[in-house]
C-alpha positions as CSV (number, residue, x, y, z in Angstrom):
1,M,-129.0,43.6,-102.5
2,S,-130.5,47.2,-102.4
3,A,-134.0,45.5,-101.5
4,S,-132.3,43.6,-98.8
5,P,-132.0,44.8,-95.1
6,L,-128.4,46.1,-94.7
7,Y,-126.5,45.1,-91.3
8,G,-123.3,46.1,-89.6
9,A,-120.7,43.7,-88.7
10,V,-117.6,43.9,-86.6
11,E,-115.0,40.8,-85.9
12,A,-113.0,42.2,-83.2
13,G,-109.8,40.7,-82.8
14,G,-106.8,41.4,-80.9
15,T,-104.8,42.4,-83.7
16,K,-107.3,43.6,-86.2
17,M,-111.0,44.6,-86.5
18,V,-112.8,43.6,-89.6
19,C,-115.6,46.2,-90.1
20,A,-118.2,45.8,-92.9
21,I,-121.8,46.2,-94.1
22,G,-124.0,43.8,-95.6
23,S,-125.8,40.6,-94.7
24,A,-125.0,36.8,-94.1
25,E,-127.0,35.8,-97.1
26,H,-125.7,38.3,-99.5
27,G,-122.2,38.7,-98.1
28,S,-120.4,42.4,-97.4
29,I,-120.6,45.2,-100.0
30,E,-118.1,47.4,-97.9
31,R,-115.4,46.1,-95.7
32,A,-112.3,47.8,-94.0
33,R,-109.6,46.2,-91.8
34,I,-108.4,48.3,-88.8
35,P,-105.8,47.6,-86.5
36,T,-106.6,47.0,-83.1
37,T,-104.6,49.6,-80.8
38,D,-106.0,51.7,-78.0
39,P,-109.7,51.3,-77.6
40,D,-110.3,55.0,-77.9
41,E,-108.6,55.1,-81.5
42,T,-109.7,51.9,-82.6
43,I,-113.5,52.6,-81.7
44,Q,-113.3,56.1,-83.2
45,S,-111.8,54.4,-86.7
46,I,-114.4,51.6,-86.7
47,I,-117.3,54.6,-86.4
48,A,-115.8,56.7,-88.9
49,F,-115.6,53.3,-91.4
50,F,-119.8,52.9,-90.9
51,R,-120.7,56.3,-91.2
52,T,-118.8,56.5,-94.4
53,A,-119.9,53.2,-95.5
54,I,-123.7,54.2,-94.3
55,A,-123.2,57.3,-96.1
56,A,-122.4,55.8,-99.6
57,R,-124.5,52.5,-99.1
58,G,-127.9,53.4,-97.1
59,S,-128.6,52.7,-93.2
60,I,-128.1,49.7,-91.4
61,E,-130.8,48.0,-89.4
62,A,-128.6,46.6,-86.9
63,L,-125.0,46.3,-85.7
64,G,-123.5,42.6,-84.8
65,I,-119.9,42.1,-83.2
66,A,-118.0,39.2,-82.9
67,S,-115.4,39.6,-80.1
68,F,-112.3,38.6,-78.4
69,G,-112.9,38.0,-74.8
70,P,-114.0,37.3,-72.2
71,L,-117.1,39.3,-72.4
72,D,-120.0,39.6,-70.1
73,L,-123.1,38.4,-71.8
74,D,-125.3,38.7,-68.6
75,R,-128.1,40.9,-70.2
76,T,-129.4,41.6,-66.7
77,S,-125.6,43.0,-65.9
78,I,-125.1,46.9,-65.9
79,S,-121.9,46.0,-67.8
80,Y,-123.5,43.8,-70.2
81,G,-121.2,43.9,-73.6
82,A,-118.1,44.5,-71.9
83,V,-114.6,43.0,-72.4
84,T,-113.7,41.6,-68.9
85,T,-110.2,39.9,-68.0
86,T,-108.5,40.0,-71.5
87,P,-104.9,40.0,-71.5
88,K,-105.1,42.8,-73.2
89,T,-105.4,45.0,-70.6
90,G,-106.1,48.4,-72.1
91,W,-109.4,46.8,-73.4
92,R,-111.0,45.6,-70.1
93,G,-113.9,47.4,-69.3
94,T,-114.2,48.5,-72.8
95,N,-118.2,48.2,-74.1
96,L,-118.2,47.8,-77.8
97,P,-122.2,47.4,-78.5
98,R,-122.7,50.2,-76.2
99,Q,-120.4,53.0,-77.7
100,L,-120.5,51.7,-81.1
101,G,-124.5,51.1,-80.8
102,E,-125.1,54.8,-79.5
103,A,-122.6,56.5,-81.9
104,L,-124.5,54.8,-85.1
105,G,-128.1,55.1,-83.6
106,V,-128.8,51.4,-83.8
107,P,-129.2,48.1,-81.8
108,A,-126.0,46.4,-81.3
109,G,-125.3,43.1,-80.2
110,I,-122.4,41.1,-79.3
111,N,-121.0,37.5,-78.5
112,T,-117.8,35.9,-78.6
113,D,-115.7,35.6,-82.0
114,V,-115.9,31.8,-81.8
115,N,-119.5,31.5,-80.9
116,A,-120.7,33.9,-83.8
117,A,-118.4,31.7,-86.0
118,A,-120.0,28.4,-84.6
119,L,-123.4,29.9,-85.3
120,A,-122.2,30.7,-88.9
121,E,-120.7,27.6,-89.8
122,A,-123.9,25.8,-88.7
123,R,-126.2,28.3,-90.8
124,A,-124.0,28.8,-93.9
125,G,-120.4,26.9,-93.7
126,A,-119.2,23.2,-93.3
127,A,-121.8,22.5,-90.5
128,Q,-124.7,23.8,-92.4
129,G,-128.1,22.1,-91.2
130,R,-126.2,20.9,-87.8
131,D,-127.9,21.9,-84.6
132,A,-124.8,21.0,-82.2
133,V,-121.7,22.4,-83.5
134,A,-118.0,23.1,-81.9
135,Y,-115.8,26.0,-83.6
136,V,-112.1,26.1,-82.4
137,T,-110.0,28.7,-83.7
138,V,-106.2,28.0,-83.2
139,G,-104.2,31.3,-83.5
140,T,-103.0,34.1,-81.1
141,G,-105.0,32.2,-78.5
142,I,-107.2,29.2,-78.4
143,G,-111.2,29.7,-78.6
144,V,-114.0,27.4,-78.5
145,G,-117.4,28.3,-79.6
146,L,-120.6,25.8,-79.4
147,I,-123.9,25.7,-80.7
148,S,-126.6,23.5,-79.1
149,G,-130.2,23.4,-80.3
150,G,-129.5,25.6,-83.1
151,R,-128.2,28.5,-80.6
152,M,-125.1,29.8,-79.5
153,V,-124.3,28.4,-75.9
154,Q,-123.9,30.9,-73.0
155,G,-124.8,30.8,-69.1
156,L,-122.9,32.3,-66.4
157,G,-120.2,33.4,-68.8
158,H,-119.3,31.5,-72.1
159,P,-117.1,28.6,-73.3
160,E,-113.7,28.8,-72.5
161,A,-112.5,25.4,-73.5
162,G,-109.1,26.9,-74.8
163,H,-108.0,26.9,-71.3
164,L,-108.5,23.5,-70.5
165,R,-105.6,21.6,-69.0
166,L,-105.1,18.7,-71.3
167,Q,-102.5,15.6,-71.3
168,R,-99.2,17.0,-72.0
169,H,-97.1,16.0,-75.1
170,P,-94.0,14.1,-73.9
171,A,-91.9,16.6,-75.9
172,H,-93.4,19.3,-73.6
173,R,-92.2,17.9,-70.8
174,D,-90.3,21.3,-69.6
175,F,-92.0,23.9,-71.3
176,Q,-93.8,26.0,-68.8
177,G,-96.7,27.5,-71.5
178,V,-97.2,31.2,-72.3
179,C,-100.8,31.7,-70.9
180,P,-100.5,34.8,-68.3
181,Y,-103.6,32.9,-66.4
182,H,-102.8,29.4,-66.3
183,G,-99.2,29.0,-67.9
184,D,-99.7,25.4,-69.1
185,C,-103.2,25.1,-70.2
186,L,-104.3,24.4,-73.8
187,E,-103.8,27.8,-75.1
188,G,-100.6,28.1,-73.1
189,L,-99.3,25.3,-74.9
190,A,-100.7,25.0,-78.3
191,S,-101.6,28.6,-79.5
192,G,-99.7,30.1,-82.1
193,P,-97.3,31.9,-79.7
194,A,-97.0,28.9,-77.5
195,I,-95.4,26.8,-80.9
196,E,-93.3,29.8,-81.8
197,T,-92.3,30.3,-78.1
198,A,-91.6,26.3,-77.8
199,W,-89.5,25.8,-80.9
200,G,-88.3,29.2,-82.0
201,G,-90.7,29.3,-85.4
202,S,-94.3,28.8,-86.7
203,L,-95.5,25.6,-87.9
204,D,-95.1,26.4,-91.9
205,T,-91.5,27.0,-90.8
206,L,-90.8,23.7,-89.0
207,P,-90.1,20.8,-91.4
208,K,-92.6,17.9,-91.5
209,G,-90.8,15.8,-89.2
210,H,-90.5,18.3,-86.4
211,P,-92.1,17.3,-83.0
212,A,-94.2,20.2,-83.1
213,W,-96.5,18.5,-85.9
214,D,-97.3,15.3,-83.6
215,M,-97.6,17.8,-80.4
216,E,-100.3,20.3,-81.9
217,A,-102.2,17.1,-83.2
218,H,-101.9,15.7,-80.0
219,Y,-103.2,18.9,-78.0
220,L,-106.0,19.2,-80.5
221,A,-107.2,15.7,-80.7
222,H,-107.7,15.7,-76.9
223,L,-109.8,19.0,-77.2
224,C,-111.6,17.0,-79.9
225,A,-112.1,14.2,-77.6
226,A,-113.3,16.1,-74.7
227,L,-115.6,18.1,-76.7
228,I,-117.3,15.1,-78.1
229,L,-117.6,13.6,-74.6
230,T,-118.8,16.5,-73.0
231,T,-121.1,18.5,-75.6
232,A,-121.9,15.7,-78.2
233,P,-121.3,18.2,-81.0
234,E,-122.3,16.9,-84.6
235,H,-119.6,18.7,-86.3
236,I,-116.2,20.0,-85.2
237,V,-114.8,23.2,-86.8
238,L,-111.1,24.0,-86.9
239,G,-110.2,27.4,-87.7
240,G,-107.5,29.9,-87.3
241,G,-103.9,30.6,-88.8
242,V,-102.3,27.7,-87.1
243,M,-105.1,25.6,-88.7
244,S,-104.2,26.9,-92.3
245,Q,-101.7,23.9,-92.1
246,H,-104.6,21.5,-93.3
247,R,-102.0,18.5,-92.9
248,L,-102.8,18.8,-89.5
249,F,-106.4,17.3,-89.9
250,S,-105.7,13.8,-90.7
251,D,-103.6,13.4,-87.5
252,I,-106.0,15.2,-85.3
253,R,-108.9,12.9,-86.5
254,S,-106.7,9.6,-85.9
255,K,-105.7,10.8,-82.8
256,T,-109.3,11.8,-81.6
257,L,-110.5,8.5,-82.5
258,A,-107.8,6.9,-80.5
259,L,-108.5,8.5,-77.5
260,L,-112.2,7.9,-78.0
261,G,-111.2,4.2,-78.1
262,G,-114.6,3.1,-79.6
263,Y,-116.6,4.5,-76.9
264,A,-118.5,7.2,-79.0
265,A,-119.8,4.8,-81.6
266,A,-121.1,7.4,-83.9
267,W,-117.4,8.6,-84.3
268,T,-116.1,6.1,-86.9
269,P,-113.3,7.1,-89.5
270,D,-115.8,8.2,-92.1
271,A,-117.5,10.0,-89.6
272,A,-114.3,12.2,-88.3
273,A,-113.5,12.8,-91.7
274,V,-116.7,14.7,-92.8
275,R,-117.1,16.0,-89.1
276,I,-114.0,17.2,-88.1
277,T,-113.0,19.8,-91.0
278,P,-111.9,23.4,-91.8
279,P,-114.5,26.4,-92.1
280,G,-116.8,26.5,-94.8
281,C,-118.1,30.0,-94.9
282,A,-117.6,32.3,-98.0
283,E,-116.4,35.0,-95.8
284,P,-114.6,34.7,-92.5
285,S,-117.0,32.9,-90.1
286,G,-116.7,35.6,-87.5
287,L,-118.0,38.0,-89.6
288,V,-120.6,36.2,-90.7
289,G,-121.6,35.4,-87.3
290,A,-121.6,39.1,-86.9
291,Y,-124.3,39.7,-89.4
292,L,-126.6,36.9,-87.6
293,I,-126.0,38.6,-84.6
294,A,-127.0,41.7,-86.1
295,E,-130.2,39.9,-87.5
296,Q,-131.1,38.8,-84.2
297,M,-131.1,42.1,-82.8
298,R,-133.1,43.6,-85.6
299,L,-135.9,40.6,-84.6
300,R,-135.8,41.9,-80.8
301,R,-136.9,45.1,-81.7
């Protein structure tokens, strides 16, 4: 391990920051979980972790950040790397790659946590070897990252398919949704907080026959079908806290195929069984993706 380059990685989430040094190939040799509080306190804690870890383990070549968003990913922008219209209003305008890169004296890159996770799953996880991959996280929010031609997708912004408006489940007829921007978008109806608000508990506390289970599979199947019809992924990885309930997968696959109606001929039941799956990385996908972003920054030098 000592002969291989070391990188820094930050998986920046709304409730916690996972910080590590190591590499995508060999894994982490130092790792810490830091609560996400206000930006100044959180960033100082991240810097302190890296300085201590670097002193103990050796210098890092670059830093990669897989972050909650939305983010400014336009490299020509003066605010490149900054958090933009996040519901975490105190974090708006915070520029993690600039602040951390300057403090640590290394090049720092950033992308969304879900784009980074999609890259990780394509390189070292459940979708290994595939060039077109969608990664969906279903937890506090719903995010979608895309890999096309082996590269993370971004343009004028980045994918935000978690805010699509999809066909409502009948059991949700009167539920207004919890998204502060759109109310009843996918995130507003099917995220972890949406489930708890609508039904008074998380999925793992609700009995198997509860309508919340069918509702969740309904929404995620609509998302999978939309992704298949718009981005033609070879593999869809479903991760995040809600998807730790693995019994959802069978219903999501069958409902996705029903929605496609045989139109996307490549998506047979056998294909869905191996192409709509949980994550497969040895470490959290976003963290592995952050290492890969760091490697890209080193190559840009």
